C-alpha positions in Angstrom: -197.3 12.6 55.7 -194.8 13.9 53.0 -192.6 17.0 53.0 -191.2 18.3 49.4 -187.8 19.7 49.1 -185.2 20.3 46.4 -182.8 17.5 45.7 -179.1 17.5 47.2 -176.4 16.1 45.4 -176.0 13.5 47.9 -179.7 12.4 47.1 -178.4 11.4 43.6 -178.1 7.6 44.6 -181.8 7.4 45.6 -182.7 9.4 42.6 -181.3 7.0 40.4 -182.8 4.3 42.2 -186.4 5.6 41.5 -185.2 6.5 37.8 -184.6 2.5 37.7 -187.8 1.6 39.1 -189.4 3.6 36.8 -187.6 2.1 33.9 -188.7 -1.4 35.1 -192.5 -0.3 35.2 -192.0 1.2 31.6 -190.4 -2.0 30.4 -187.3 -0.5 29.5 -184.7 -1.1 32.5 -181.6 -1.9 29.8 -182.4 1.9 28.5 -181.1 3.7 31.6 -177.7 4.4 30.6 -177.2 7.8 32.9 -174.6 7.5 35.6 -174.2 9.3 39.1 -171.3 11.0 37.6 -173.4 12.5 34.9 -176.2 13.4 36.9 -173.5 15.1 39.6 -172.4 17.1 36.5 -175.5 17.9 34.9 -177.6 18.5 38.1 -175.0 20.2 40.3 -172.1 21.0 38.2 -170.9 24.7 36.7 -174.0 24.4 34.3 -177.0 22.5 35.8 -179.1 21.7 33.4 -181.9 19.9 35.4 -183.6 20.5 38.8 -185.5 17.7 41.1 -188.2 18.0 44.0 -188.2 15.2 46.1 -191.0 13.7 48.1 -190.1 12.5 51.5 -192.0 10.0 54.0 -192.3 12.2 57.3 -192.2 8.9 59.3 -189.5 7.2 57.7 -187.5 10.3 56.0 -187.3 8.1 53.0 -187.3 9.5 49.6 -190.4 8.0 48.0 -191.0 10.2 44.7 -189.3 12.7 42.5 -189.7 15.0 39.8 -186.9 16.0 37.6 -187.3 19.0 35.2 -186.0 21.4 32.9 -186.6 24.2 30.6 -187.0 24.4 27.3 -188.1 26.7 24.4 -190.9 26.4 22.1 -191.0 28.7 19.3 -194.6 28.8 19.1 -195.0 29.3 23.1 -191.9 30.6 24.6 -190.1 29.4 27.6 -191.9 26.3 29.2 -190.9 23.5 31.9 -190.5 20.1 31.2 -191.6 17.3 33.6 -189.1 14.7 32.5 -189.9 12.2 35.1 -192.7 12.1 37.8 -191.9 8.9 39.8 -193.6 7.9 43.0 -192.2 4.4 44.6 -195.0 1.4 44.1 -195.9 1.5 47.6 -196.7 5.3 47.9 -198.7 5.3 45.0 -202.2 6.8 45.5 -201.5 8.5 48.7 -201.0 11.8 47.5 -197.0 12.5 46.7 -197.4 12.4 42.8 -200.2 15.4 43.6 -197.6 17.2 45.8 -194.7 16.8 43.0 -196.9 17.7 40.0 -198.2 20.7 41.8 -194.9 22.1 42.7 -193.8 21.8 39.3 -196.5 23.6 37.9 -195.9 26.4 40.8 -192.1 26.5 39.5 -193.1 27.0 36.1 -195.3 29.9 37.0 -192.3 31.4 39.3 -190.2 31.2 36.4 -192.4 33.0 34.4 -192.7 29.8 31.9 -195.9 29.7 29.1 -197.1 26.3 30.5 -195.5 22.7 31.2 -195.2 19.8 28.9 -194.5 16.2 29.6 -194.9 13.0 28.1 -196.9 9.5 29.1 -196.8 6.4 27.7 -200.1 5.4 26.1 -200.6 2.5 27.8 -200.0 3.8 31.0 -203.4 4.3 32.0 -202.8 5.1 36.0 -200.5 7.9 34.8 -203.1 9.1 32.1 -205.8 9.0 34.8 -204.0 11.4 37.0 -203.0 13.9 34.4 -206.9 13.9 33.0 -207.8 14.9 36.6 -205.8 18.2 36.0 -207.6 18.6 32.5 -204.2 18.0 30.8 -204.2 18.1 27.0 -202.8 14.5 25.7 -202.0 15.1 22.0 -201.8 12.3 19.2 -200.2 12.5 16.2 -196.6 13.2 17.5 -193.9 10.5 17.2 -190.8 10.8 19.6 -187.4 11.1 17.7 -183.8 10.8 18.9 -180.5 9.7 18.1 -177.7 8.0 20.5 -174.7 9.8 20.7 -173.0 6.6 19.3 -175.3 6.8 16.2 -174.5 10.8 16.0 -170.6 10.1 16.0 -171.1 7.3 13.1 -173.1 9.7 11.0 -170.8 12.8 11.5 -167.5 10.5 11.0 
């Protein structure tokens, strides 16, 4: 029903569509400021910082899901694979595409000698929480996400 493959630069327009679909689902479409040019450089430029796996529907060749990952370093655990986004288009959810992608990221982490895998899930996203619980994933409480935007950093440092 599905084929998994690594993403290619020519897939990025569809990848960005899926990212925007996720942002809409997460009630934050205005938060997406990434561009195709940024993704081309960051994923396929001289020093790529992320990788992708795509789930393609066999009968239509349509990209219906994606997993975006990168590596991070934990001072407590060592090298970890970080699942930035796991997206399956609404019409394909519940058909196994998410499992194929999630399993592939776990396998990639083992191939790269990572000590584990990390990701985030919104506390109200019950379908995703239930999906991860099926794996026996630990869902941590007590951590707050922190960030500064580029313009904020520039204001602070100027």
